[in-house]
C-alpha positions in Angstrom: 0.0 -0.2 0.1 1.4 3.6 -1.0 1.8 5.6 2.1 -0.2 8.4 0.7 -3.3 6.3 0.9 -2.9 6.4 4.7 -3.2 10.1 4.7 -6.6 11.5 6.1 -6.7 15.4 5.1 -10.1 15.7 6.6 -9.0 14.7 10.0 -5.2 15.8 10.2 -3.6 19.2 9.6 -0.3 17.6 8.7 -1.8 15.2 6.2 -3.7 18.1 4.5 -0.4 19.7 4.0 1.0 16.5 2.4 -1.8 16.2 0.2 -2.0 19.6 -1.0 1.8 19.5 -1.8 1.2 16.6 -4.0 -2.1 18.3 -5.7 -0.4 21.6 -6.4 3.0 19.9 -7.6 1.0 17.7 -10.1 -1.4 20.5 -11.1 1.8 22.6 -12.1 3.2 19.7 -14.0 6.4 19.4 -12.0 8.0 16.0 -11.1 9.5 15.6 -7.6 13.0 16.1 -8.9 12.1 19.6 -10.6 10.1 20.8 -7.3 13.3 19.6 -5.2 15.4 22.1 -7.2 13.0 25.0 -6.0 13.1 23.6 -2.4 16.9 22.8 -2.5 16.1 19.2 -1.6 16.2 15.9 -3.6 13.6 14.0 -5.3 13.1 11.5 -2.4 12.7 14.5 0.1 9.7 15.6 -1.8 8.3 12.2 -2.2 8.6 12.0 1.6 6.9 15.1 2.3 3.9 14.1 0.1 3.9 10.7 1.8 3.8 12.4 5.3 7.1 11.0 6.4 8.7 14.4 6.5 7.0 17.4 7.5 7.0 20.8 5.5 8.9 23.7 7.5 7.9 27.4 7.1 10.8 28.0 4.8 9.7 25.5 2.4 6.1 26.8 2.8 7.1 30.2 2.0 8.9 28.9 -1.2 5.8 26.9 -2.4 3.4 30.0 -1.6 5.8 32.4 -3.8 6.3 29.9 -6.5 2.4 29.2 -7.1 1.2 32.6 -6.0 -1.0 30.9 -3.2 -1.4 33.7 -0.8 0.4 32.0 2.2 -1.5 29.0 1.9 1.2 26.7 2.8 2.5 28.8 5.4 -1.0 29.1 7.4 -1.3 25.2 7.2 2.1 24.6 8.7 1.5 27.2 11.3 -1.8 25.7 12.5 -0.5 22.2 12.0 2.3 23.0 14.4 0.1 24.8 17.0 -2.8 22.3 17.1 -3.5 19.1 18.7 -5.1 16.6 16.4 -8.1 15.2 17.8 -8.1 12.2 15.3 -4.5 11.0 16.1 -5.8 7.8 17.7 -8.0 7.1 14.6 -4.9 7.8 12.3 -2.7 5.6 14.5 -5.3 2.7 14.1 -4.5 2.6 10.3 -0.9 2.2 10.8 -1.5 -0.6 13.3 -3.8 -2.6 10.9 -1.2 -2.4 8.2 1.9 -2.8 10.3 4.6 -5.4 9.5 6.1 -4.7 12.9 4.5 -3.4 16.2 6.4 -2.7 19.3 4.1 -1.8 22.4 5.3 -0.8 26.0 2.1 -0.6 28.4 2.6 0.6 32.0 -1.3 0.4 33.0 -3.5 -2.1 31.2 -3.3 -5.0 28.8 -2.7 -3.5 25.4 -5.8 -3.4 23.3 -4.3 -5.9 20.9 -4.4 -8.7 23.5 -7.3 -7.8 25.3 -10.2 -10.2 25.6 -13.8 -9.1 25.3 -14.7 -9.2 29.1 -11.4 -7.0 30.0 -12.3 -4.6 27.3 -15.7 -4.3 28.4 -14.7 -3.8 32.1 -12.2 -0.9 31.1 -14.8 1.0 28.8 -17.8 0.5 31.6 -15.5 1.8 34.4 -14.1 4.5 32.1 -17.5 5.9 31.4 -17.4 5.3 27.6 -20.8 6.6 25.9 -21.4 3.2 24.1 -19.7 0.6 25.9 -20.6 -2.3 23.6 -19.6 -0.5 20.4 -16.4 0.6 21.9 -15.6 -3.2 22.6 -16.5 -4.3 19.2 -14.2 -1.7 17.8 -11.5 -2.9 20.0 -11.9 -6.5 19.1 -12.0 -5.6 15.3 -8.4 -4.2 16.0 -7.2 -7.8 16.9 -8.1 -9.1 13.2 -4.6 -7.5 12.2 -3.0 -10.5 14.3 -5.1 -13.0 12.2 -3.8 -11.7 8.7 -2.2 -14.4 6.6 1.1 -12.2 7.1 0.7 -11.2 11.0 3.0 -8.5 12.3 5.9 -9.1 14.3 4.3 -8.1 17.8 6.9 -7.1 20.4 5.1 -6.4 23.9 6.7 -5.0 27.1 4.4 -5.0 30.0 5.0 -3.5 33.5 4.5 -6.1 36.2 1.6 -3.8 37.5 -0.4 -4.5 34.2 -0.4 -8.3 35.0 -1.3 -8.3 38.5 -3.7 -5.4 38.3 -7.3 -6.9 38.6 -9.6 -5.3 35.9 -13.2 -6.8 35.7 -13.0 -9.0 38.7 -10.8 -12.1 39.2 -12.6 -14.5 37.1 -12.0 -12.0 34.2 -8.5 -11.4 35.0 -7.9 -15.4 35.2 -9.2 -15.4 31.4 -7.0 -12.5 30.5 -3.8 -13.9 31.9 -4.7 -17.1 30.0 -5.0 -15.1 26.8 -1.6 -13.7 27.6 0.0 -17.0 28.0 -1.8 -18.5 24.8 -0.6 -15.5 22.6 2.8 -15.4 24.0 3.6 -18.9 22.7 2.9 -17.8 19.0 6.1 -17.3 17.1 5.3 -13.8 15.9 4.8 -12.4 19.4 7.5 -11.7 21.9 6.0 -10.9 25.2 8.3 -9.8 28.2 7.4 -8.4 31.6 9.4 -5.5 33.4 9.5 -6.6 36.9 8.6 -4.4 39.7 11.9 -5.0 41.5 13.7 -2.9 38.8 12.3 0.2 40.4 12.3 3.4 38.2 12.4 3.0 34.4 11.8 5.1 31.4 8.7 3.4 30.7 7.0 4.8 33.8 6.8 8.0 31.9 4.2 6.7 29.8 2.8 3.9 27.4 3.5 4.1 23.7 3.9 2.0 20.7 6.3 2.1 17.4 4.8 0.7 14.3 6.5 0.0 10.7 4.3 0.2 7.7 6.5 -0.6 4.6 9.5 1.8 4.8 7.9 4.2 7.4 8.0 4.0 11.0 5.7 6.1 13.2 5.2 6.2 17.2 2.0 6.6 19.2 2.3 8.0 22.5 -0.6 7.7 25.0 -2.0 10.4 27.0 -4.9 11.3 29.2 -7.6 12.6 27.2 -5.9 11.4 23.8 -2.6 10.6 22.4 -0.1 11.7 20.0 1.0 10.4 16.5 4.6 10.8 16.0 6.0 10.9 12.3 9.1 13.2 12.7 11.9 10.4 12.1 14.1 11.7 14.5 11.6 11.7 17.3 10.3 8.3 16.2 14.2 7.0 16.4 14.2 8.3 20.2 11.1 6.2 21.0 12.7 3.1 19.3 15.9 3.7 21.5 13.5 4.3 24.6 11.8 0.9 24.0 15.2 -1.0 23.9 16.3 0.6 27.2 13.2 -0.6 28.7 13.5 -3.9 27.4 17.1 -4.4 28.7 15.3 -4.6 32.2 12.8 -6.9 31.2 12.6 -10.5 31.9 13.2 -13.3 29.2 10.2 -14.8 27.3 10.3 -17.9 29.5 10.5 -16.0 32.7 7.7 -13.6 31.7 5.6 -16.6 31.2 6.6 -18.3 34.5 5.5 -14.9 36.4 2.4 -14.7 34.4 1.5 -18.2 35.4 2.5 -17.6 39.2 0.0 -14.5 39.0 -2.7 -16.6 37.5 -2.1 -19.5 40.0 -2.7 -16.8 42.8 -6.0 -15.5 40.9 -7.3 -19.2 41.1 -6.9 -19.0 44.8 -9.2 -16.0 45.1 -12.7 -16.2 45.6 -15.4 -15.4 42.9 -16.1 -11.7 42.5 -19.5 -10.4 43.2 -18.7 -7.1 41.4 -17.9 -8.6 38.0 -18.9 -6.5 35.2 -21.9 -8.0 33.2 -22.3 -7.8 29.6 
């Protein structure tokens, strides 16, 4: 899939910049190499801007506005794109997740959405005050179809130990959720490891994030209260890759992580049934 097909100009200002760059370049009959001469960059750099891999800066925006007499069109777009929060970053990141060949997830609070069972997801949405709990659950489970593709992504998962033993939805739900983790962690394309509590402070405690690769592009999605942030800048994405590797140096091995999860599951078996378990 061409990366430009992932662009959504109706919901992202940066995607609008990329789409309009392609539109005006082709309208004026210029190749990427020809436009690159005006912008003082090579052909590939122009292609990267049109695909959203590289963001247009104000200097180049001004050159485009003067070249095509656009009355500061690109300068305004870039200024607003830099200043604004994109409320559809989550939606945009899901498109990458669905097509990714490799996904690296660090989660400090809850089981990642790609690995949640239905009851666990329902408990999260119900307790989180979702407007339509069942619709939210269906959407979350639909995301997991990415793992059932004929060519499923390589899925690297780092979980803080708190995620494993934090009970969500009651002990019965948590038992099924941990069993799901053990099941999926045995698949050859899934590398699941736990960062033990004994490590103390580590970089992951600053927040959950994921790094996704689609074709030749790698992006990051950083979670935050009230809405996350989609990161496309290559330098910043690279830093999240380094952060992931640094967190991973303190994680248990795959086998030791399975042993830890099994022990927590056994402790759940010893707990009485929950009277407050979330009902469908």
